[in-house]
Phi, psi and omega in degrees: 000134171241170196294344174294340183268356185255122175282113181308313180296326175291335187282341176291131182245004185080018178278160174309146183314312177303324175290324170302318180298313177316316194275009175282359179228150175212147174225120180287175193292349178269351182090007181223202190048047185282141161239144174225114184286350175231032189286339184218179182289318182293312175297327173296316181302307181305320182293306178308317169303325184284333176266358180306320177295341180269004175254152181296146176299148181240156170252086191274154176215037182278185177308123177081005191246144177279152172302129179085006175288138195248133179228116184282106176071230185254016172314310180290331176292332179291320180287327190264354186295140169237185188291325175295323170298315178296321175299320178295320169302311179298320173298318177295317180300317183292320183291315184295323181290324174300313183287328183287328183291334178280329176289339185250354186057055187296141171291184194284332184293353177268358181284129178288172184292322176236107172280104178297151169294162181308314186291320176297319181301310179300317184292322176297320180298318185282329168304300176299330181297317183280002179298333178235145168274121176235141175218152173284144180233126177270130180233119192218088182287158184294133175079349183252186180266143175283143173229157185248135170233182177243122173272137179213143177255025183245165172298162183301317184291324183290325179293321183289322177299308180300316179297322173292320184297305185296328170295325175289328167313306189291330181287322183277339181266355186247187181301332180296336180305322182283352178258354179294139188218155174264142170274126180259018173292149188310132181077354191263139172223036175271151175260149170210168175253122186294098187247020168207145182302331190257000179281128178241346192237163175282328178217168171306310179311314177297318181298323173295322187291322178295313179303315181299317181296324182294320179295319186296312175312309191288320189265343176249353181061022180233195182290170181285149177298152173310149187298314184296330171284319179302319185286339178274000000 
């Protein structure tokens, strides 16, 4: 499978955005058929465009932006994203997966190709967190309701990278860190935040696949069916 066969919007699970970024890569249990949803400029732009509505609207004054220009989330970043931005996005993804693996005692299939050290991962998060100046701005029209936007003096791509890194810092430093889980359904290597006491899997499909595998073991007395068989 290559990234062209993966619908980016279907791959988004409604998890916190740093977790969505962690889940942009997959290597199957045989070590191949890899897809990477931010693996090149085009795919990274599609992913940033897909998450754009979940980022706060900005009042940007970065390079090429007029004072007071408004951008809904990451829409402008998707158009401006270049190879260096895509590399930074992948570096942040790998750093977050390394930290998440430590938190969750993740099994080997959750490892990225190049596993950064803990220090490297933290440095990456902190460096990218500081790429953009961000501040809250209050908009309150006469006779209307007040709304808050985000002001930034940086470009759209730096704003997206900085926002993702800052949200990651809040995730790992906050209570959701204790709820971060690995999905252990056959063939899955995605993370999720356990938001219900009975939740065990990243999606219902993974839950069904895991139940099929358990049923097979119970009634055949052998090893679980391969993930591609269990899914079918």
